[in-house]
N, C-alpha and C positions, 0 to 999 in steps of 0.2 A: 470568481477569479481565484486562482491559486498562486502561491509563491513557491518557487523551487529553489533548492540549494543542494550542496553536496558536502558530505563530511570527508570523503575521499573519492578517488576515481571510481571505485566500485560501490559507493553508497550514495544513493540519491534520495532527497527528501522533498515532500510536498506538504504545504500548509494550505488546507482547503477551507474556505469560509462559506460554502453553500452545499446544498444536497449533492451527493455524488450520484447523479443520474446517468443515463446512457451517453448523453452529450459530454458531460464532464469526464466520464471514464475514458471516452475516446480521446479527449485532449491529453489526459494523463498517460494513456497507453502510447500515444504518438511520441511523447517525450521519452518514455521508457525505450521505445523502439530505436529512437535516435541514439540513445546512450549505448544500447546493445550493439550498435554498429562498431563501436570502439572498444568495448570491454564486456566480458561475460565470464562468469555469472555476476549479477549485481544483487545488492541488498536494497530494500526500500524502506523508507520511514514515511508514513502517512499520518498526518495529524488532522483530525476533523475539528477545526476551530469553531464551527457553527453548531455542532452536535445535531445536525439534521440527518446524519447517517448516510446510508447508501440505499438507493432504490433497488427493487427486485431486478429491473432491467440492467442497471449498472452492475449489480452483483453477478448476474449471469454472464454478462459480457466480460467481466474480469476473470471469472472462472474459465471461460473459453480461452482467453488469452493465456492464462497460466498453463493450461493443458498443452497448448501449442508451443509454449516456450518453457517447458518444464526444466530443461537443462540451463536456462538462462537466469533463473531466479533462485537465489540461495536463501535469503531471509526476508521477512516482512514484519516490521513493527507497526502496529496500528494503534494510534493514540486517540482515544475518544471517551467521552462520558456517556454516549448514547448506548444504552443497554442492548438494543436490537442489533446495532452495528457490531458491537463486541461479540454477541452471540453468533452472528453470521460469519465473522472471521474465525471464531472457534470451530464452526462447522467446516469452513473452507480449509482449515488445517488438516482435516481428515480426508479431503478429496483432491488436494493439490500437493505436489511433491515438495514445494518450498516450505521452510519452517516459518509458520505464521504465529505471531504472538500479539495479543492485545494488551494494552496498558491504559490506565486512567490518566487523565491530564496531569494530575498531581505526580504521576510517575514518569513524566516525559524525559527526565534525565536518565532514569533507569532504562527507558526504551532506547534512547540514543546510544547508551553504552552497550546494550545488548545487541543492537543491530550492527555495531562496528566490530564486534569480537568474532 
């Protein structure tokens, strides 16, 4: 289960307490699509509370979404202590147009500030 919140109309946050597999990413993407009906581009804050990271299937589904919505996503702040998840987001930054930056959990305030600017 994830919790959602917003900093501003164009900044949406997700706190996720389980592995981000294909099913979970579909739920997240559905909420993002709903937001995009009202405002675009948006910024995302995603915090991996469980440190279970993202599955390969979830990662590929997210990349596909980002390519099809390249103009709709401006920034993504990923907060996790899972090293593999952080590395996958660093790679993602090279292949999707949105500005993607990963942060450790102890840097969550820095991540929130970065995604709002």
